[in-house]
C-alpha positions in Angstrom: 90.1 -183.8 28.0 86.5 -185.9 27.5 86.7 -186.8 23.1 83.6 -188.9 21.8 83.8 -189.4 18.5 81.6 -191.4 16.4 82.0 -193.2 13.5 80.0 -195.4 11.0 77.5 -193.7 8.8 77.1 -194.2 6.0 73.7 -194.5 3.4 71.6 -197.9 2.9 68.9 -198.6 1.1 66.0 -199.1 3.2 64.8 -202.6 5.2 69.2 -202.6 5.6 71.4 -202.0 8.6 74.6 -200.1 9.9 76.1 -200.4 13.2 77.3 -197.2 14.8 80.5 -196.8 17.1 81.1 -193.6 19.3 84.6 -194.1 20.6 85.3 -192.4 24.4 89.2 -191.1 25.5 90.0 -188.9 27.6 87.9 -190.4 30.5 86.5 -193.7 32.3 83.5 -192.9 34.1 82.1 -195.8 35.8 79.2 -194.7 36.5 77.2 -192.9 34.0 74.7 -192.6 31.0 75.6 -192.2 27.4 73.4 -191.9 24.5 72.7 -191.8 21.1 70.9 -189.0 19.5 69.8 -188.2 16.0 68.4 -184.8 14.2 67.2 -184.9 10.9 67.3 -182.2 8.2 64.9 -179.2 9.6 63.5 -181.1 13.4 64.8 -181.2 16.6 67.6 -182.9 18.3 65.5 -186.3 19.7 67.1 -188.8 22.4 66.1 -192.8 20.6 68.2 -194.3 23.3 70.6 -194.4 26.6 72.0 -197.0 27.8 74.2 -197.1 32.2 76.6 -198.1 33.8 74.1 -200.7 34.4 73.5 -201.8 31.4 69.7 -200.8 31.7 68.5 -199.7 28.1 65.9 -198.1 27.0 64.8 -197.4 24.0 62.0 -194.0 22.2 58.8 -195.8 20.5 59.9 -194.9 16.9 63.2 -197.1 17.0 62.2 -200.2 19.9 63.2 -203.5 18.2 64.9 -202.6 15.7 67.8 -200.3 17.3 70.1 -202.1 20.2 72.5 -199.9 22.2 75.5 -201.6 24.1 78.5 -200.7 25.3 81.9 -201.7 26.0 83.3 -200.4 29.1 87.1 -202.8 27.9 87.3 -200.3 24.6 85.3 -197.7 26.6 82.9 -197.4 22.8 79.3 -196.6 22.7 77.6 -198.9 19.9 74.1 -198.7 18.1 73.4 -201.6 16.0 70.5 -200.2 13.7 68.0 -202.8 11.8 65.0 -202.3 9.8 66.2 -198.9 8.3 63.2 -196.9 7.5 63.4 -193.2 5.4 62.5 -191.4 8.1 65.9 -193.1 10.4 67.8 -190.4 7.9 69.2 -188.3 10.2 73.0 -187.0 11.9 73.4 -189.4 14.6 75.4 -187.9 18.1 76.7 -190.1 20.6 76.1 -188.5 24.4 77.9 -188.8 27.7 76.9 -188.1 31.4 79.1 -188.7 34.4 75.6 -189.9 36.6 72.6 -192.1 35.7 68.7 -191.9 36.3 65.9 -192.1 35.7 63.2 -190.0 33.5 60.6 -189.7 31.6 61.1 -189.3 27.8 58.0 -189.9 26.0 55.7 -193.4 26.2 57.9 -196.2 27.6 61.4 -194.6 27.1 62.9 -193.5 30.3 66.4 -192.1 29.4 69.4 -192.8 32.4 69.6 -188.3 32.2 67.6 -185.5 31.2 69.0 -184.4 27.2 70.5 -180.8 28.7 72.6 -182.5 31.6 74.8 -184.9 28.8 77.9 -183.4 29.4 80.5 -185.3 26.6 78.9 -184.8 23.6 80.7 -186.3 20.3 80.7 -184.4 16.5 78.0 -186.3 14.2 77.5 -188.8 11.8 76.0 -188.4 9.1 72.8 -191.0 8.0 71.0 -191.8 5.2 67.9 -193.9 4.3 66.9 -193.8 0.3 66.2 -195.9 -2.5 
């Protein structure tokens, strides 16, 4: 059984940084698309960054230049480095995985490697709160 577990959330002031981790257990994907999603109160869940087994990454415009997604094959762990955090980044953050990869249109200059409904495996979420 594949399990994904996020960690690293917390509270930070605007302009601060956090690093989210997502450990994957139960299966090692040779070919994959992994992603970070977030859901703010009262809003729909949105994908913000994806990375595939070829290490090709894509970012939604709202986080591009501030967030960095990466994957450590040896540790089978997905990361999201978040810098210059803004109040509007407050949300529950989820990692997700899909054992295939492609190229799809997700918004202006955002080409995720899978569509939201493609993702088979999800973490339970970790809260990120940005406030002064």
